[in-house]
N, C-alpha and C positions, 0 to 999 in steps of 0.2 A: 967393067967393074971399076976401073980407074976413074972414068968420067963420073960415075955415081958418087964415089968417094970425094972427088974434087968438088962436085956440086954441093954435097952435104957440108963440106968444110966451108965453102963460100957462103952458104946460107947461115951457118952458125956464126961466121965472122961478121956478116951484116947484122944479125940479131944482136950480137955483142956490141957492135958499134952504135946501133940505134939506142940501146939501153944506156950506154956510156954517155951519149949525147942528150939523154933525157927525152927522147922522142916517144910518142905513143903514151901508153899508160892510161890510167883512169883517175883523173884529178878529182879531188873532193875538197870541199870547204872544211878546213881543219876545225875551226872554232869561231866564236863571235869576233875575235880580234882579226882573224883572217878575212872574215866578211867585211869588217870595217875598212881594212886595208884595200880590198878589192873595190869597195865603194869609192874610196878616196882616189884610187887610180883611175876610175871611170869619170868622176867629176871631182876635180880638185877642190878641196875645202868642204866636201860633203860631210857635215858634222853629224855623224850617226848617233841617234838617241835611243833607238830600239832596233833589235835584230830578231828575226824569226828564221831559224835554220830548218831546212828539210831534214827529216830523219835520216835519209840516205846521204845527206850532205852534197847533193847535186845542185842545190840552189838555195837562195835565201831572199828574204825581203828585208829591206832596211829603211828606216825612217829617219829624217834629219830634224834639226831644230825648227825648220820652217814648214814642217809637215809634208815635205816632198818624200815620195816613196820610190825606191829603186828595186828592180828585180835583177838579181844576179843568178846566172845559170851556166852550166857547162856548155862550152862551145868547142867541140873537138878536144884537144888536149889543153885548152885554156878556159878562161871564163869570159863571159860577155855580160854587159849590164845595160839596162834601159830604164829610164825614168817612166813611171806609170803616172799618167796625167788624167785618166778617166776610169770610171768603174765599169765601162763597157768591156766586155770580154772576160769578166771575172765571174767564176761560178764556184759556189761552195757545195761540197758533197761530204757532209760529216766532218771528218778530220782532214779532208783533201781540199785544196784550193787550186783550181785550174785557172791559169792566166794566159790570155792571148793578147799580145800587145798590138799596137797599130802598125808596127813594123813587121810585115809579113815574113821577112827573112829571119827574124828572131824566133818565129814559131810560137808554139804553145807548149806550156810546161805545167805539169801537175805536181804540186808540192804537198808532201805529207807533213803538216804543221801540228798534228796532234790537237791538244786542247787550245792552242793559239789560233787555229784556223778560223773559228767563229769571230774572235776578237779582231783579227786582221781583216776579215771579210767585211765586218761592220764598219771599220775605219776606212776601208777602201771605197765604200759607198759614198763617202763624203767628197771624194776626189772629183774635181771638175765642177762642183756645185758652188764653189766660192767665187765671188766677183774678183777679177784681177785688176 
């Protein structure tokens, strides 16, 4: 019985320590300003002009003044970002936009963008078609 009590106390102590250190959790993109900050953290000087937040706040699309588009998504207890350079791997299904990047480690994400999904899908079709 003493071992069970000690084990339970140790587990509770580790849980308290993990929470105190800010480990784990379920991070969400708080608002457009948070998405702008995450974009700037990923690519310094990324001058965000437009933001589309997923309704669950697990991801976002951001566009800068040079028409570059970045996808921001949850990655563990943090966020990761990738620039989208092509419309390949992008599929629209009503209010949902599914995006698969060229980086296989980044994976696929489906964003619920509501009414903005069609607008963003149309603008993403232009990616990769401009002469550089």
